C-alpha positions as CSV (number, residue, x, y, z in Angstrom):
1,X,148.4,90.5,65.7
2,X,145.7,93.1,65.8
3,X,142.2,92.2,67.0
4,X,139.0,93.8,65.5
5,X,135.3,93.8,66.0
6,X,133.5,94.7,62.7
7,X,136.8,96.3,61.5
8,X,137.2,98.3,64.7
9,X,140.6,97.7,66.4
10,X,140.5,97.1,70.1
11,X,143.7,95.4,71.2
12,X,146.9,93.8,69.9
13,X,149.7,91.4,70.8
14,X,153.1,92.8,71.3
15,X,155.9,91.7,69.0
16,X,158.6,90.0,71.0
17,X,161.7,92.2,71.3
18,X,163.8,89.6,69.5
19,X,161.7,90.3,66.3
20,X,161.8,94.1,66.5
21,X,164.5,94.3,63.8
22,X,163.6,91.1,61.8
23,X,163.5,92.1,58.1
24,X,160.5,89.9,57.3
25,X,158.5,91.2,60.3
26,X,159.3,94.8,59.3
27,X,158.3,94.2,55.7
28,X,155.0,92.6,56.8
29,X,154.3,95.4,59.2
30,X,155.0,98.1,56.5
31,X,152.2,96.6,54.4
32,X,149.6,97.1,57.2
33,X,147.9,100.2,58.5
34,X,149.6,102.0,61.3
35,X,147.7,102.8,64.5
36,X,148.6,105.3,67.1
37,X,147.8,104.7,70.8
38,X,145.1,107.4,70.5
39,X,143.4,105.4,67.7
40,X,143.1,102.3,69.9
41,X,142.0,104.4,72.8
42,X,139.1,105.9,70.8
43,X,138.0,102.7,69.2
44,X,138.2,100.7,72.4
45,X,136.1,103.3,74.2
46,X,133.6,103.3,71.4
47,X,133.2,99.6,71.7
48,X,132.8,99.9,75.5
49,X,130.2,102.6,75.1
50,X,128.3,100.3,72.7
51,X,128.8,97.4,75.1
52,X,130.5,95.5,72.3
53,X,134.0,95.2,73.7
54,X,134.7,91.5,73.8
55,X,137.1,91.8,76.7
56,X,134.4,93.4,78.9
57,X,131.1,92.1,77.6
58,X,129.8,88.7,76.6
59,X,129.2,88.6,72.9
60,X,128.2,86.0,70.4
61,X,131.3,85.8,68.3
62,X,131.9,84.0,65.0
63,X,135.5,83.0,65.9
64,X,136.0,83.5,69.7
65,X,139.1,81.3,69.5
66,X,140.9,84.2,67.8
67,X,140.6,86.4,70.8
68,X,143.7,87.0,73.0
69,X,143.6,84.6,76.0
70,X,144.8,87.2,78.5
């Protein structure tokens, strides 16, 4: 699961190791955009610079229940 603020990715959940080679998971992942660590680094720092990173700043969010809990 990738988390976004206005289509800007800022964090993600790891896939459990038991699913790394699951055919359905791989097919679903192949349909999505791929991100490199540098992509998340840049977008996360952009959100921090704009004081919009939800893990660091309090924001009025439409669906806060969708944020990672930790």
